Every structure is written in C-alpha cells, then in structure tokens.
N, C-alpha and C positions, 0 to 999 in steps of 0.2 A: 281587603279585610273580611267581606262578606264571604266571599269565594273560600278563604280560609276556614273560617267556622263554621262553613257547609262541608269542607273535607275533613272536618276533625269529627264533625257529627256522624259521618257517612263511616269514618274508621271506628268510631265507638259501637256504633250499632252491629258492625262486621265482628268487633270484639267479643260483643255482646252474644252471639251466636253461639260461642265456643264456651258460654257457662252453661253448668248442667247441674243438677239435683239426683242424687240418688234416694227414692223415697225407702222409707221401712218396708215396703212391700217388695223392694229390690227393681223397682220401676225408675228408667231414666228417664228424665225429662228434660229437654232444651229449651234456652228461652235466654232471657238477660237477668242480672243480679244486680240491683242498686243497693246503697245505702244511706236511709235517711242522715239528717244530722243528729237525731236522736234515735235511739230504738236498734233491733236487729236486721241484719239485712234482708231484703225482700227478693222474691222471684217472681217472674212474670213469663209464663210459657209463652212460647211462641204466638200459639192460636187463641190465649186466654188474654180478656180485657184485665182481668183486675189481679194485680198482684199479692202474693201469700205471703206471711212472714215465715223465713226460715227458721223452723225451730227444732231440737233435739226431740221433741214430740212427734215430728213428721217427715224428717228428714235423716239420712245415715252420714250422708256425705254431700257437702258441695262445692263446686269447682267454678272459681271465677277468674276472669281475664281483664283486667284493669288497662293492661298494657302487654304488648308481646314480650316482655323480658321477664317480666315479675306474674305469672299466672299463681294462683294460691289456690290449694286444695286443705278445706275442712274436714275433720273426721270426728263422728259424735262419740266421743271415749268416756269411760271413767276413771277419775284420778285414782292415783292408788289410796284405799280407806277409804275410798267415797262411793256411793251407788248412783249418785245423780249425773247423768253425761252432760258433756259439756263439748263444746266444738273447740276442738285442736289445730294448729296447721300443722300440715304433713310437709316435713322438709327432705325427709329422704324415705325412699321405698324399697324394698327388696327382704333379703332375708332378717334384717332389723329394719324395724319401723322407726324413724326419729320424728317427733311431735315437738311443737312449742305451746305453750299456755301462757297468755299475759292477763295479769289481773290488775286493775286499775283501782285504786280505793284514794279516798280524799285526807289528805294531809295536813300539818300545820300552816306549810308554805304553800302549798298547790296540791295538785292530785300527783299521786305516786304509782308509777308501773312497775311491776315486778315479773322478769321474766325466767321461766323455768322450762327446762326440758326434761322429756320423758322418753323412754325408748321400750320396744318390745320385740319380742321374736315372733314374727308372724301377727297374729293377734292375741297373741297372749298377753297377760298381764304386764300392765304400765311398771315401769322402774323409773325413779327420780335419778336422774343424772348430772343434773347442773341448775344452780338458782342464781340470780346476782343478788338476792336477798340476803341480807346478815345468816349465816347458817354456820353451824358447829358440825355437822354432819360430813363433812369431806370423806372420812373415811368409808361410811356407809354407800354413798354417793360411787366412790372407786369400787367396793365391793359390787353392787350393781352394776356398774362398768366390768366389771370384770364375768359377770354371769351372761353379760351379752357376747363378749371377745374371747373369753376363755377356752372354748373349743378351738380356737386358733391359737397355740403356744408362742408360733414365731410373732405372729401379729399383736400379740398381748406383751410378748419382751419388748417388741419395738415401743408400745405405747409407754411402759412401765421407764423405761431409758429416757424418754420424751420430758419427763420431770415437769409439764404443763398440763393443767385440767381446764384449757379454756375451751369456749364454745367452738372456736374454729377448729381446735385439735380435734374435740370429741367427734365432732361431724367430720373430719377427712377420716378418721379412723373406722367409724360406721361406712363411709363411703369404700373404704379401703376392703372391709370386711364383705359389704354386698357384692364388690367386684369380684372378689375370689371366691365367692360362694358361686355367682353367676358363671365363671370359668369354669369352674370344677363342674358344674353341673350340664353345660354343654360340651364339655368335652367327654362326658360319658356315655 
C-alpha cells in the first residue's frame, strides 16, 4: 500500500509539471497548480518556494492537469455586458472558441450551480449560446449561434435541421466548424 501511495505521489508530481500559467506580460511559467478547500487555485513555479494565488489580476491563462484524460485550460475573459474578467474554462479552440462558466450560489435547499456556455470567433466578443438556468431567451441564443456558424451555410442548415439545442449538439457543431476551417486553411 505504501508503494502505491508513493507511485501516486510521483505521478501527481509528473502531471503537475504540465501545469502552467501565462501572465499578463505574456510570460509562460511552468510549475504546479493546486486547489485549496476554500479559495482560488494556487500556482507554485518549479523554482519558487511560495505559491501565488491565481487571479485575473496577474494571469491571462492557466492550464492544469489533474489527470492525463482531463487537462483543463482557463482563460480570463469578460462576460457579455460586464467589464470584470472571470476565468472561463476553454472547451474548444479554433476559429470559434467555446467557453464554460459555472456560477454557484446558495439556495433554499443547498448550493445551486448554473452552467453557461459562451463562444467567440477568435478573441472577439463573447456571445451567450446556452445555459442550464431557467431562460426565456432561446431565440437570442440561436441568433448568437447563427452569428458564429452563419458564414458556413451548409453547416448552419444541418444545425437547423437537427432541432436540438443541447450542450453536446452545440459543441459538436463548433468542432465541425473548426475542423472545416482548419482543413480549408491547410489546403490553400
């Protein structure tokens, strides 16, 4: 059992070496990222002895690898109609960037977490495309999604025929769009 714990510690140390942050000055620092029970993630540079709190005030991007299957990248972006930067999880990267933002707030019967998805073309303005909160703005979100996919009429027609607006369907169409753009770019 002791050797199993030692192997797990070694594998976690190896995974931590894949963690990095990109500072506001565009410096890439490698080290380890940890999440305390309360508060924000902390970053410890390989040569440094004291960890720093990862904040939108000092970091543009951070990437953590808690398991080799599920590495996570977070990017500091401003949500629509807000100026304050927040870390959003990057799910898809390409011509269209897909982000997720989770907000947890206390409720009558415990904490409530709302997941919202935003997307942008490149580093353009974020558009709200999906939320699991009670929302009456599906037409607006579909219009936002059309702004992203609309320059590919074939793909947009396929999406409209789908008649589903689930997280999985939206992500799949963003993947397809990015793949087609990448293939078009590489064949030129």
